[in-house]
N, CA and C atoms as an extended XYZ file, in Angstrom:
579
Properties=species:S:1:pos:R:3:atomname:S:1:resname:S:1:resid:I:1 pbc="F F F"
N        46.888       37.341        5.270 N   MET     1
C        44.594       37.633        5.332 CA  MET     1
C        44.695       36.291        4.401 C   MET     1
N        43.177       35.883        5.289 N   SER     2
C        43.270       34.421        5.111 CA  SER     2
C        42.009       34.928        3.621 C   SER     2
N        42.165       32.991        2.950 N   ASP     3
C        40.871       33.372        1.296 CA  ASP     3
C        39.936       32.468        1.667 C   ASP     3
N        38.887       32.629        1.923 N   TYR     4
C        37.603       31.809        1.867 CA  TYR     4
C        37.014       31.726        0.765 C   TYR     4
N        36.793       30.273        0.807 N   ASN     5
C        36.090       29.621       -0.536 CA  ASN     5
C        35.069       28.611        0.119 C   ASN     5
N        33.949       28.314       -0.507 N   MET     6
C        33.019       27.650       -0.685 CA  MET     6
C        32.707       26.604       -1.909 C   MET     6
N        32.349       25.355       -1.860 N   MET     7
C        32.352       24.266       -3.172 CA  MET     7
C        31.115       23.616       -3.416 C   MET     7
N        30.334       23.497       -3.742 N   GLU     8
C        29.468       22.460       -4.131 CA  GLU     8
C        29.565       21.315       -4.679 C   GLU     8
N        30.085       20.250       -4.222 N   LEU     9
C        30.430       18.966       -4.977 CA  LEU     9
C        29.307       18.223       -5.070 C   LEU     9
N        29.344       16.669       -6.080 N   PHE    10
C        28.959       15.772       -6.415 CA  PHE    10
C        27.247       16.506       -6.840 C   PHE    10
N        26.585       17.171       -7.478 N   PRO    11
C        25.308       17.600       -7.408 CA  PRO    11
C        24.798       16.150       -8.218 C   PRO    11
N        23.488       16.310       -7.981 N   LEU    12
C        22.287       15.525       -7.911 CA  LEU    12
C        21.634       15.757       -9.128 C   LEU    12
N        21.130       15.309      -10.606 N   VAL    13
C        20.297       15.504      -11.593 CA  VAL    13
C        19.547       15.126      -11.586 C   VAL    13
N        18.412       15.992      -11.645 N   ILE    14
C        16.952       15.390      -11.562 CA  ILE    14
C        17.133       16.245      -13.084 C   ILE    14
N        15.711       14.875      -14.091 N   HIS    15
C        15.803       15.650      -15.188 CA  HIS    15
C        13.755       15.978      -14.905 C   HIS    15
N        13.157       16.590      -16.416 N   SER    16
C        12.247       16.492      -15.563 CA  SER    16
C        11.884       16.955      -17.910 C   SER    16
N        10.017       16.186      -18.129 N   VAL    17
C        10.277       16.828      -19.310 CA  VAL    17
C         8.387       17.083      -18.739 C   VAL    17
N         7.966       17.696      -19.919 N   TYR    18
C         6.621       17.796      -20.686 CA  TYR    18
C         6.040       17.985      -21.020 C   TYR    18
N         4.665       17.239      -21.162 N   ASP    19
C         3.991       17.306      -22.949 CA  ASP    19
C         3.236       18.177      -22.355 C   ASP    19
N         2.596       19.523      -22.671 N   GLU    20
C         1.758       19.745      -22.609 CA  GLU    20
C        -0.224       19.406      -23.128 C   GLU    20
N         0.427       18.498      -23.667 N   ASP    21
C        -0.840       17.780      -24.769 CA  ASP    21
C        -0.518       16.608      -24.488 C   ASP    21
N        -0.476       16.437      -23.546 N   PHE    22
C        -0.237       14.490      -22.713 CA  PHE    22
C        -2.220       14.136      -22.589 C   PHE    22
N        -2.251       13.380      -23.100 N   ALA    23
C        -3.369       12.944      -23.124 CA  ALA    23
C        -3.790       11.313      -22.387 C   ALA    23
N        -4.510       11.633      -21.329 N   ASN    24
C        -4.287       10.566      -20.109 CA  ASN    24
C        -5.776        9.114      -20.486 C   ASN    24
N        -6.501        9.671      -20.849 N   GLU    25
C        -7.453        8.496      -20.854 CA  GLU    25
C        -7.360        7.481      -20.895 C   GLU    25
N        -7.014        7.081      -22.304 N   GLU    26
C        -6.588        5.527      -22.320 CA  GLU    26
C        -5.721        5.193      -21.229 C   GLU    26
N        -4.970        6.136      -20.717 N   TYR    27
C        -3.751        5.005      -19.398 CA  TYR    27
C        -4.930        5.138      -18.246 C   TYR    27
N        -5.960        5.848      -17.604 N   ILE    28
C        -7.030        5.055      -16.956 CA  ILE    28
C        -8.135        4.223      -17.410 C   ILE    28
N        -8.281        4.233      -18.706 N   LYS    29
C        -9.125        2.882      -18.823 CA  LYS    29
C        -8.284        2.347      -18.640 C   LYS    29
N        -7.156        1.860      -19.056 N   TYR    30
C        -6.020        0.612      -18.863 CA  TYR    30
C        -6.346        0.896      -16.682 C   TYR    30
N        -6.214        1.770      -16.362 N   PHE    31
C        -5.773        0.891      -14.592 CA  PHE    31
C        -6.840        0.948      -14.323 C   PHE    31
N        -8.241        1.027      -15.123 N   HIS    32
C        -9.764        0.689      -13.834 CA  HIS    32
C        -9.829       -0.847      -13.894 C   HIS    32
N        -9.577       -1.198      -15.424 N   GLN    33
C        -9.782       -2.717      -16.128 CA  GLN    33
C        -9.099       -3.359      -15.364 C   GLN    33
N        -7.414       -3.353      -15.310 N   TYR    34
C        -6.727       -4.275      -14.424 CA  TYR    34
C        -6.891       -3.957      -12.754 C   TYR    34
N        -7.534       -2.307      -12.654 N   ARG    35
C        -7.648       -2.316      -10.563 CA  ARG    35
C        -8.493       -3.415      -10.607 C   ARG    35
N        -9.606       -3.691      -11.360 N   ASP    36
C       -10.699       -4.065      -11.558 CA  ASP    36
C       -10.861       -6.290      -11.456 C   ASP    36
N        -9.582       -5.915      -12.260 N   THR    37
C        -8.669       -7.818      -11.903 CA  THR    37
C        -7.848       -8.239      -11.103 C   THR    37
N        -7.036       -7.423      -11.340 N   PHE    38
C        -5.288       -7.615      -10.082 CA  PHE    38
C        -5.469       -7.209       -8.688 C   PHE    38
N        -5.907       -8.097       -8.214 N   PRO    39
C        -5.319       -7.041       -6.125 CA  PRO    39
C        -4.188       -6.428       -6.093 C   PRO    39
N        -4.186       -5.790       -5.445 N   THR    40
C        -2.845       -4.504       -5.581 CA  THR    40
C        -1.471       -4.952       -4.954 C   THR    40
N        -0.599       -4.543       -4.910 N   GLU    41
C         0.817       -5.146       -4.719 CA  GLU    41
C         0.845       -3.984       -3.340 C   GLU    41
N         1.562       -4.337       -2.602 N   VAL    42
C         1.742       -3.126       -1.461 CA  VAL    42
C         3.651       -3.042       -1.359 C   VAL    42
N         4.054       -1.765       -1.664 N   VAL    43
C         5.544       -1.506       -1.964 CA  VAL    43
C         5.988       -0.602       -0.353 C   VAL    43
N         5.715        0.666       -1.243 N   SER    44
C         5.893        1.547       -0.649 CA  SER    44
C         4.396        2.468       -0.688 C   SER    44
N         3.185        1.818       -0.786 N   ASN    45
C         1.975        2.649       -0.751 CA  ASN    45
C         1.251        2.076        0.168 C   ASN    45
N         0.938        3.178        0.950 N   MET    46
C         0.017        3.193        1.883 CA  MET    46
C        -1.634        3.440        1.628 C   MET    46
N        -2.338        2.850        1.352 N   GLY    47
C        -3.582        3.003        0.643 CA  GLY    47
C        -3.249        2.933       -0.818 C   GLY    47
N        -4.660        2.851       -1.214 N   GLY    48
C        -4.470        3.574       -2.867 CA  GLY    48
C        -3.830        1.749       -3.530 C   GLY    48
N        -3.480        1.902       -4.610 N   TYR    49
C        -3.178        0.653       -5.583 CA  TYR    49
C        -1.986        0.974       -6.441 C   TYR    49
N        -1.769       -0.658       -6.208 N   GLN    50
C        -0.240       -0.438       -7.525 CA  GLN    50
C         0.023       -1.548       -7.695 C   GLN    50
N         0.342       -1.278       -9.018 N   SER    51
C         0.332       -2.197       -9.916 CA  SER    51
C         1.750       -3.487       -9.819 C   SER    51
N         1.738       -4.336      -10.417 N   VAL    52
C         2.811       -5.224      -10.547 CA  VAL    52
C         3.898       -4.820      -11.397 C   VAL    52
N         4.970       -4.985      -10.936 N   SER    53
C         5.951       -3.861      -11.974 CA  SER    53
C         6.486       -4.220      -13.638 C   SER    53
N         5.974       -5.027      -13.893 N   ASP    54
C         6.141       -5.163      -15.596 CA  ASP    54
C         4.831       -5.320      -16.223 C   ASP    54
N         3.906       -4.121      -16.068 N   ILE    55
C         3.013       -3.826      -16.700 CA  ILE    55
C         3.080       -3.727      -17.950 C   ILE    55
N         4.442       -2.888      -19.266 N   HIS    56
C         5.103       -2.409      -19.755 CA  HIS    56
C         4.917       -3.499      -21.202 C   HIS    56
N         5.132       -4.967      -20.565 N   GLN    57
C         4.930       -6.360      -21.214 CA  GLN    57
C         4.006       -7.111      -21.307 C   GLN    57
N         2.818       -6.071      -20.424 N   ASP    58
C         1.131       -6.196      -21.187 CA  ASP    58
C         0.686       -5.859      -22.546 C   ASP    58
N         0.289       -6.994      -23.070 N   ILE    59
C        -0.243       -6.046      -24.815 CA  ILE    59
C        -0.306       -5.779      -24.828 C   ILE    59
N        -1.873       -5.135      -24.043 N   ASP    60
C        -2.545       -4.664      -24.122 CA  ASP    60
C        -1.830       -2.883      -23.614 C   ASP    60
N        -1.067       -2.685      -22.710 N   PHE    61
C        -0.720       -2.083      -22.925 CA  PHE    61
C         0.734       -1.184      -23.046 C   PHE    61
N         1.565       -2.663      -23.920 N   VAL    62
C         2.940       -2.126      -25.002 CA  VAL    62
C         2.630       -0.735      -25.669 C   VAL    62
N         1.656        0.005      -26.789 N   PRO    63
C         1.638        1.305      -27.085 CA  PRO    63
C         1.471        2.221      -26.299 C   PRO    63
N         0.732        2.120      -24.660 N   LEU    64
C         1.067        2.751      -24.134 CA  LEU    64
C         2.476        3.559      -23.651 C   LEU    64
N         3.130        2.387      -22.973 N   ALA    65
C         3.964        2.298      -23.009 CA  ALA    65
C         5.509        2.284      -23.043 C   ALA    65
N         5.076        2.671      -24.797 N   THR    66
C         5.418        3.353      -26.211 CA  THR    66
C         5.732        4.533      -26.002 C   THR    66
N         4.604        4.985      -25.424 N   ARG    67
C         4.155        6.809      -24.918 CA  ARG    67
C         5.388        7.402      -24.577 C   ARG    67
N         5.238        6.864      -23.361 N   ILE    68
C         5.616        6.698      -21.890 CA  ILE    68
C         8.008        6.821      -22.335 C   ILE    68
N         8.262        5.307      -23.322 N   TRP    69
C         9.315        6.053      -23.510 CA  TRP    69
C         9.876        7.206      -24.281 C   TRP    69
N         8.885        7.070      -25.417 N   GLU    70
C         9.281        8.536      -26.573 CA  GLU    70
C         9.234        9.971      -25.613 C   GLU    70
N         8.771       10.060      -24.027 N   MET    71
C         8.461       11.297      -23.218 CA  MET    71
C        10.400       10.758      -22.544 C   MET    71
N        10.859       10.048      -21.889 N   ILE    72
C        11.576        9.816      -21.856 CA  ILE    72
C        12.629        9.442      -22.371 C   ILE    72
N        12.442        9.345      -23.370 N   GLU    73
C        13.925        9.619      -24.394 CA  GLU    73
C        15.284       10.924      -24.462 C   GLU    73
N        14.328       11.639      -24.208 N   PRO    74
C        15.643       12.709      -24.229 CA  PRO    74
C        16.509       12.733      -23.049 C   PRO    74
N        15.723       12.436      -21.654 N   CYS    75
C        16.421       12.330      -20.732 CA  CYS    75
C        17.980       10.922      -21.168 C   CYS    75
N        17.274       10.063      -21.727 N   CYS    76
C        17.750        8.984      -21.425 CA  CYS    76
C        19.215        9.015      -22.113 C   CYS    76
N        18.986        9.948      -23.588 N   ASN    77
C        20.125       10.423      -24.362 CA  ASN    77
C        20.800       11.083      -23.847 C   ASN    77
N        20.389       12.043      -23.207 N   GLU    78
C        20.965       13.556      -22.691 CA  GLU    78
C        22.724       12.509      -21.938 C   GLU    78
N        21.735       11.252      -20.580 N   ILE    79
C        22.428       10.128      -19.463 CA  ILE    79
C        23.454        9.988      -20.194 C   ILE    79
N        23.128        8.958      -21.703 N   THR    80
C        24.309        8.093      -22.229 CA  THR    80
C        25.097        8.869      -23.064 C   THR    80
N        24.603       10.451      -23.503 N   GLU    81
C        25.738       11.263      -23.917 CA  GLU    81
C        26.969       11.526      -23.089 C   GLU    81
N        26.404       11.545      -21.939 N   GLN    82
C        27.301       12.136      -20.381 CA  GLN    82
C        28.275       10.855      -20.553 C   GLN    82
N        27.630        9.896      -20.722 N   PHE    83
C        28.864        8.225      -20.553 CA  PHE    83
C        29.847        8.477      -21.293 C   PHE    83
N        28.987        8.514      -22.681 N   SER    84
C        29.895        8.621      -24.323 CA  SER    84
C        31.252        9.565      -23.799 C   SER    84
N        30.684       10.649      -23.463 N   ALA    85
C        31.642       12.032      -23.199 CA  ALA    85
C        33.136       11.939      -22.132 C   ALA    85
N        33.006       10.638      -20.891 N   ASN    86
C        32.952       10.233      -20.050 CA  ASN    86
C        34.067        8.900      -21.238 C   ASN    86
N        34.482        8.521      -21.790 N   GLY    87
C        34.947        7.074      -22.127 CA  GLY    87
C        33.836        6.222      -22.478 C   GLY    87
N        32.912        5.895      -22.049 N   TYR    88
C        31.925        4.423      -22.037 CA  TYR    88
C        31.037        4.735      -23.275 C   TYR    88
N        31.701        4.451      -24.124 N   ARG    89
C        30.759        4.548      -25.226 CA  ARG    89
C        29.837        3.632      -25.462 C   ARG    89
N        28.703        3.200      -26.498 N   GLY    90
C        28.069        2.158      -26.306 CA  GLY    90
C        27.428        1.772      -25.517 C   GLY    90
N        27.153        2.883      -23.547 N   THR    91
C        26.699        2.341      -22.683 CA  THR    91
C        25.119        3.075      -22.999 C   THR    91
N        23.709        2.403      -22.943 N   GLN    92
C        22.856        2.453      -22.838 CA  GLN    92
C        21.917        2.331      -21.432 C   GLN    92
N        20.593        3.249      -21.562 N   LEU    93
C        19.922        2.629      -20.694 CA  LEU    93
C        18.948        2.316      -20.672 C   LEU    93
N        18.095        1.215      -19.928 N   GLN    94
C        17.026       -0.028      -20.944 CA  GLN    94
C        15.803       -0.184      -19.610 C   GLN    94
N        14.653        0.084      -20.639 N   LEU    95
C        14.096        0.022      -19.069 CA  LEU    95
C        13.899       -1.140      -18.247 C   LEU    95
N        13.344       -1.239      -16.839 N   ASP    96
C        13.545       -2.456      -16.482 CA  ASP    96
C        12.484       -2.985      -15.861 C   ASP    96
N        11.486       -1.916      -15.409 N   ASN    97
C        10.577       -2.276      -14.555 CA  ASN    97
C         9.315       -1.606      -14.801 C   ASN    97
N         7.874       -1.042      -14.385 N   MET    98
C         7.359        0.078      -14.800 CA  MET    98
C         5.989       -0.438      -14.427 C   MET    98
N         5.304       -0.022      -13.348 N   TRP    99
C         3.808       -0.184      -13.154 CA  TRP    99
C         3.321        0.761      -12.719 C   TRP    99
N         2.041        0.522      -12.467 N   PHE   100
C         1.131        2.286      -12.047 CA  PHE   100
C         0.380        2.298      -10.614 C   PHE   100
N         0.241        3.862      -10.362 N   ASN   101
C        -0.221        3.803       -9.282 CA  ASN   101
C        -1.995        4.666       -9.378 C   ASN   101
N        -2.370        3.991       -7.886 N   ILE   102
C        -3.845        4.969       -8.218 CA  ILE   102
C        -3.902        5.443       -6.178 C   ILE   102
N        -3.853        6.731       -5.854 N   ASN   103
C        -3.506        7.194       -4.815 CA  ASN   103
C        -4.730        7.939       -4.563 C   ASN   103
N        -5.537        7.759       -3.879 N   GLY   104
C        -7.400        8.335       -3.395 CA  GLY   104
C        -6.700        9.404       -2.091 C   GLY   104
N        -7.581        9.872       -2.218 N   PRO   105
C        -7.946       10.470       -0.432 CA  PRO   105
C        -6.612        9.680        0.405 C   PRO   105
N        -6.312       11.006        1.097 N   GLY   106
C        -5.807       10.191        2.148 CA  GLY   106
C        -4.935        9.346        2.040 C   GLY   106
N        -4.245        8.750        0.950 N   ASN   107
C        -3.047        7.400        0.684 CA  ASN   107
C        -1.857        8.242        0.367 C   ASN   107
N        -0.870        7.604        0.554 N   TRP   108
C         0.768        7.995        0.434 CA  TRP   108
C         1.569        7.364        0.268 C   TRP   108
N         2.779        7.421       -0.553 N   ASN   109
C         3.873        6.691       -0.050 CA  ASN   109
C         4.923        7.142        0.421 C   ASN   109
N         5.663        6.042        1.410 N   VAL   110
C         6.803        6.022        2.616 CA  VAL   110
C         8.121        6.514        1.967 C   VAL   110
N         8.910        6.903        2.733 N   ALA   111
C         9.888        6.982        1.927 CA  ALA   111
C        10.976        5.707        1.745 C   ALA   111
N        11.154        5.386        0.570 N   HIS   112
C        11.773        4.255       -0.012 CA  HIS   112
C        12.784        4.980       -0.832 C   HIS   112
N        14.050        3.993       -1.538 N   THR   113
C        14.182        4.226       -2.684 CA  THR   113
C        13.941        3.431       -3.937 C   THR   113
N        14.970        2.764       -4.908 N   HIS   114
C        14.737        2.098       -5.600 CA  HIS   114
C        15.811        1.301       -5.552 C   HIS   114
N        16.029        0.239       -5.222 N   PRO   115
C        17.059       -0.586       -4.973 CA  PRO   115
C        17.611       -1.442       -6.524 C   PRO   115
N        18.553       -2.200       -7.068 N   HIS   116
C        18.983       -2.471       -8.120 CA  HIS   116
C        18.443       -2.044       -9.578 C   HIS   116
N        18.737       -0.222       -9.236 N   SER   117
C        17.878        0.248      -10.553 CA  SER   117
C        18.763        1.781      -10.683 C   SER   117
N        19.149        2.418      -11.704 N   PHE   118
C        20.396        3.037      -11.771 CA  PHE   118
C        19.620        4.681      -11.877 C   PHE   118
N        18.252        4.814      -12.842 N   TYR   119
C        17.312        5.763      -13.016 CA  TYR   119
C        16.176        5.783      -12.576 C   TYR   119
N        15.229        6.454      -11.928 N   SER   120
C        13.768        6.089      -11.783 CA  SER   120
C        13.030        7.085      -11.624 C   SER   120
N        11.360        6.938      -12.359 N   GLY   121
C        11.388        8.430      -12.632 CA  GLY   121
C         9.240        7.398      -11.836 C   GLY   121
N         8.896        8.880      -12.737 N   VAL   122
C         7.678        8.717      -12.391 CA  VAL   122
C         6.523       10.085      -13.459 C   VAL   122
N         5.701        9.441      -14.442 N   LEU   123
C         4.802       10.496      -15.476 CA  LEU   123
C         3.546       10.281      -14.075 C   LEU   123
N         3.055       11.786      -14.195 N   TRP   124
C         1.970       11.767      -13.732 CA  TRP   124
C         0.647       11.822      -14.706 C   TRP   124
N        -0.540       10.459      -14.670 N   ILE   125
C        -1.375       10.522      -15.789 CA  ILE   125
C        -2.436       11.800      -15.367 C   ILE   125
N        -2.614       11.739      -14.024 N   CYS   126
C        -3.693       13.016      -13.219 CA  CYS   126
C        -3.116       13.050      -11.740 C   CYS   126
N        -3.362       14.541      -12.259 N   ALA   127
C        -3.025       14.870      -11.075 CA  ALA   127
C        -3.384       15.979      -10.176 C   ALA   127
N        -5.059       16.046       -9.600 N   PRO   128
C        -5.344       17.454       -8.890 CA  PRO   128
C        -4.525       18.057       -8.269 C   PRO   128
N        -4.722       18.850       -7.995 N   GLU   129
C        -3.822       19.890       -7.057 CA  GLU   129
C        -4.583       19.347       -5.669 C   GLU   129
N        -3.506       19.343       -5.203 N   ASP   130
C        -3.317       18.996       -3.326 CA  ASP   130
C        -3.119       17.354       -4.037 C   ASP   130
N        -2.661       16.619       -4.318 N   SER   131
C        -2.759       15.177       -4.271 CA  SER   131
C        -1.756       14.308       -4.318 C   SER   131
N        -0.628       15.642       -3.638 N   GLY   132
C         0.349       14.326       -2.704 CA  GLY   132
C         1.421       14.772       -3.401 C   GLY   132
N         2.347       16.015       -3.127 N   ASP   133
C         3.908       15.605       -3.550 CA  ASP   133
C         5.082       14.603       -3.585 C   ASP   133
N         5.743       15.139       -4.859 N   LEU   134
C         6.616       14.276       -4.637 CA  LEU   134
C         7.999       14.654       -3.263 C   LEU   134
N         8.457       13.947       -2.803 N   VAL   135
C         9.748       15.165       -1.771 CA  VAL   135
C        10.908       14.189       -1.959 C   VAL   135
N        11.850       14.822       -1.966 N   PHE   136
C        13.139       14.172       -2.054 CA  PHE   136
C        13.784       14.766       -0.924 C   PHE   136
N        14.503       13.560       -0.548 N   ARG   137
C        15.615       13.977        1.319 CA  ARG   137
C        16.736       14.029       -0.016 C   ARG   137
N        17.345       14.327        0.554 N   SER   138
C        19.084       15.161        0.416 CA  SER   138
C        19.496       13.483        0.993 C   SER   138
N        20.984       12.588        0.450 N   PRO   139
C        21.992       11.675        1.117 CA  PRO   139
C        22.387       12.174        2.213 C   PRO   139
N        22.005       13.542        2.134 N   HIS   140
C        23.106       13.995        3.263 CA  HIS   140
C        22.279       14.697        4.317 C   HIS   140
N        21.538       14.771        4.833 N   GLU   141
C        20.307       14.675        5.069 CA  GLU   141
C        20.721       15.034        6.670 C   GLU   141
N        21.635       14.304        7.309 N   HIS   142
C        22.146       14.368        8.691 CA  HIS   142
C        22.721       15.702        9.043 C   HIS   142
N        24.087       15.765        8.101 N   GLN   143
C        24.817       16.398        7.884 CA  GLN   143
C        24.206       18.617        7.970 C   GLN   143
N        22.800       18.321        6.842 N   LEU   144
C        22.337       19.105        7.046 CA  LEU   144
C        21.816       19.632        8.126 C   LEU   144
N        21.106       18.879        9.244 N   TYR   145
C        20.285       19.085        9.369 CA  TYR   145
C        20.703       21.025       10.119 C   TYR   145
N        19.026       21.938       10.104 N   GLY   146
C        19.734       23.266       10.732 CA  GLY   146
C        21.160       23.773        9.772 C   GLY   146
N        21.441       23.229        8.814 N   TYR   147
C        22.157       24.548        7.989 CA  TYR   147
C        21.343       24.248        6.728 C   TYR   147
N        21.254       23.546        6.029 N   ARG   148
C        20.747       23.918        4.736 CA  ARG   148
C        19.188       22.879        4.178 C   ARG   148
N        18.571       23.605        3.905 N   ASP   149
C        17.187       22.639        2.976 CA  ASP   149
C        17.732       21.071        2.719 C   ASP   149
N        17.019       19.947        3.503 N   SER   150
C        17.935       18.651        2.993 CA  SER   150
C        16.343       17.994        2.054 C   SER   150
N        15.417       18.576        1.771 N   MET   151
C        14.384       17.721        1.683 CA  MET   151
C        14.111       19.002        0.124 C   MET   151
N        13.324       18.623       -1.193 N   HIS   152
C        12.771       19.458       -2.166 CA  HIS   152
C        11.576       18.341       -1.947 C   HIS   152
N        10.431       19.365       -2.711 N   THR   153
C         8.934       18.750       -3.226 CA  THR   153
C         8.726       19.360       -4.530 C   THR   153
N         8.274       18.906       -5.204 N   ILE   154
C         7.377       19.194       -6.628 CA  ILE   154
C         6.242       18.783       -6.917 C   ILE   154
N         5.441       19.569       -6.662 N   PRO   155
C         3.891       19.439       -6.558 CA  PRO   155
C         3.625       17.925       -8.273 C   PRO   155
N         2.812       17.385       -8.043 N   PRO   156
C         2.719       16.607       -9.553 CA  PRO   156
C         1.898       17.801      -10.820 C   PRO   156
N         1.794       17.150      -11.279 N   GLU   157
C         1.902       17.900      -13.004 CA  GLU   157
C         1.031       16.945      -14.056 C   GLU   157
N        -0.097       16.652      -14.238 N   THR   158
C        -0.724       15.738      -15.416 CA  THR   158
C         0.478       16.646      -16.598 C   THR   158
N         1.209       14.966      -17.298 N   GLY   159
C         1.466       14.900      -18.295 CA  GLY   159
C         3.578       15.989      -17.894 C   GLY   159
N         3.678       15.768      -16.727 N   ARG   160
C         5.298       15.331      -16.100 CA  ARG   160
C         5.621       14.378      -15.959 C   ARG   160
N         7.011       14.122      -16.698 N   VAL   161
C         7.930       12.996      -15.989 CA  VAL   161
C         9.397       13.677      -15.555 C   VAL   161
N         9.165       13.159      -13.973 N   ILE   162
C        10.424       13.705      -13.445 CA  ILE   162
C        11.342       12.314      -13.137 C   ILE   162
N        12.324       12.353      -13.700 N   MET   163
C        13.754       11.297      -13.299 CA  MET   163
C        14.625       11.756      -12.495 C   MET   163
N        14.917       11.003      -11.374 N   PHE   164
C        16.009       11.320      -10.720 CA  PHE   164
C        16.641        9.693      -10.368 C   PHE   164
N        18.306        9.866      -10.096 N   PRO   165
C        19.422        8.712       -9.245 CA  PRO   165
C        18.225        8.263       -8.423 C   PRO   165
N        18.502        6.387       -8.835 N   SER   166
C        17.715        5.650       -7.913 CA  SER   166
C        17.472        5.556       -6.165 C   SER   166
N        18.740        5.850       -6.236 N   HIS   167
C        18.934        6.139       -4.591 CA  HIS   167
C        18.702        6.965       -3.771 C   HIS   167
N        18.307        8.006       -4.628 N   LEU   168
C        17.593        9.113       -3.671 CA  LEU   168
C        16.191        8.811       -3.497 C   LEU   168
N        16.166        8.427       -1.728 N   LEU   169
C        15.540        8.871       -0.735 CA  LEU   169
C        14.760        9.945       -0.803 C   LEU   169
N        13.283        9.096       -1.184 N   HIS   170
C        11.920        9.854       -1.800 CA  HIS   170
C        10.395        9.169       -1.400 C   HIS   170
N         9.566       10.251       -0.834 N   GLN   171
C         7.932        9.855       -0.418 CA  GLN   171
C         7.171       10.646       -1.537 C   GLN   171
N         6.132       10.402       -1.402 N   VAL   172
C         4.915       11.269       -1.435 CA  VAL   172
C         4.117       11.952       -0.752 C   VAL   172
N         3.716       12.039       -0.416 N   THR   173
C         2.723       13.290        0.619 CA  THR   173
C         1.226       13.089        0.455 C   THR   173
N         0.451       12.486        1.655 N   PRO   174
C        -0.748       12.312        1.447 CA  PRO   174
C        -2.083       13.027        0.485 C   PRO   174
N        -2.477       12.709       -0.480 N   ASN   175
C        -3.608       12.916       -1.003 CA  ASN   175
C        -4.335       13.889       -0.600 C   ASN   175
N        -4.616       15.438       -0.122 N   LYS   176
C        -5.345       15.858        0.363 CA  LYS   176
C        -6.509       16.630       -0.098 C   LYS   176
N        -6.585       16.134       -1.570 N   SER   177
C        -7.644       16.550       -2.805 CA  SER   177
C        -8.695       15.301       -2.619 C   SER   177
N       -10.092       15.805       -3.366 N   VAL   178
C       -11.124       14.618       -3.139 CA  VAL   178
C       -10.836       13.903       -4.487 C   VAL   178
N        -9.772       13.685       -5.132 N   GLU   179
C        -9.886       12.863       -6.342 CA  GLU   179
C        -8.380       12.295       -6.233 C   GLU   179
N        -8.636       11.188       -7.083 N   ASP   180
C        -7.469        9.817       -7.015 CA  ASP   180
C        -6.627       11.003       -7.922 C   ASP   180
N        -5.320       10.139       -7.355 N   ARG   181
C        -4.495       10.953       -8.733 CA  ARG   181
C        -3.363        9.572       -9.114 C   ARG   181
N        -3.238        9.725      -10.476 N   TYR   182
C        -2.727        8.049      -11.098 CA  TYR   182
C        -1.106        9.241      -11.635 C   TYR   182
N        -0.533        8.235      -11.688 N   SER   183
C         0.760        7.746      -11.851 CA  SER   183
C         1.707        6.938      -12.184 C   SER   183
N         2.513        6.786      -13.015 N   ILE   184
C         3.021        5.766      -13.626 CA  ILE   184
C         4.594        5.713      -13.295 C   ILE   184
N         5.241        4.675      -12.439 N   SER   185
C         6.593        4.948      -12.072 CA  SER   185
C         7.762        3.847      -12.802 C   SER   185
N         8.373        3.897      -12.742 N   PHE   186
C         9.568        2.555      -13.976 CA  PHE   186
C        10.666        3.335      -13.776 C   PHE   186
N        11.498        2.002      -13.435 N   ASN   187
C        13.116        1.802      -13.589 CA  ASN   187
C        14.324        1.765      -14.343 C   ASN   187
N        15.233        2.449      -14.743 N   LEU   188
C        15.787        2.352      -16.067 CA  LEU   188
C        17.057        1.520      -15.844 C   LEU   188
N        17.731        0.517      -16.326 N   ASN   189
C        19.222        0.622      -15.420 CA  ASN   189
C        20.595        0.379      -16.638 C   ASN   189
N        21.136        0.032      -16.696 N   LEU   190
C        22.133        0.968      -17.412 CA  LEU   190
C        22.597       -1.023      -18.487 C   LEU   190
N        22.423       -0.669      -19.547 N   LYS   191
C        23.462       -1.663      -20.605 CA  LYS   191
C        24.658       -0.848      -21.222 C   LYS   191
N        25.680       -2.049      -21.016 N   VAL   192
C        26.676       -1.863      -21.558 CA  VAL   192
C        27.355       -2.166      -22.668 C   VAL   192
N        27.546       -1.866      -23.434 N   ALA   193
C        27.886       -2.610      -24.630 CA  ALA   193
C        29.318       -3.312      -24.348 C   ALA   193
């Protein structure tokens, strides 16, 4: 008699934090002032506006960036605790870069990864219904074709952060609403003591 088994190896860990009292007015005000002063960057965005990736160093943005860090700190602590449990004490996550995105109606982001980073994330500042989902694509997409789902979709939600391994291929679907969707993206790297 045969003994059949199946295992799932090497799961990817996605972290999520939600702040039901998240206030977005200061962020949106900052975004508009910045957008009116500086041209857009074009990286993965198809239309819309993307800031430079060092806004966390802008003295006017530091208090807002600090609030974001306070939101993601529990996720970062969990990751560093795992490193510590595996014998890598003193390993920390540090913010590498941060930028904001404004996706208007019809705007979207092509599939991409975040090279040279360990974990990446997005905070939805203002996310109207149907304003573009975050879609993760499996690194095993080719092998999974026709066998298992190879994509996972997360609808945006104002005040929610999603953190994910930076190598994970992802995209943002087109904004089908009539309003702008505002988000902040960031990358974290390891600091080994």
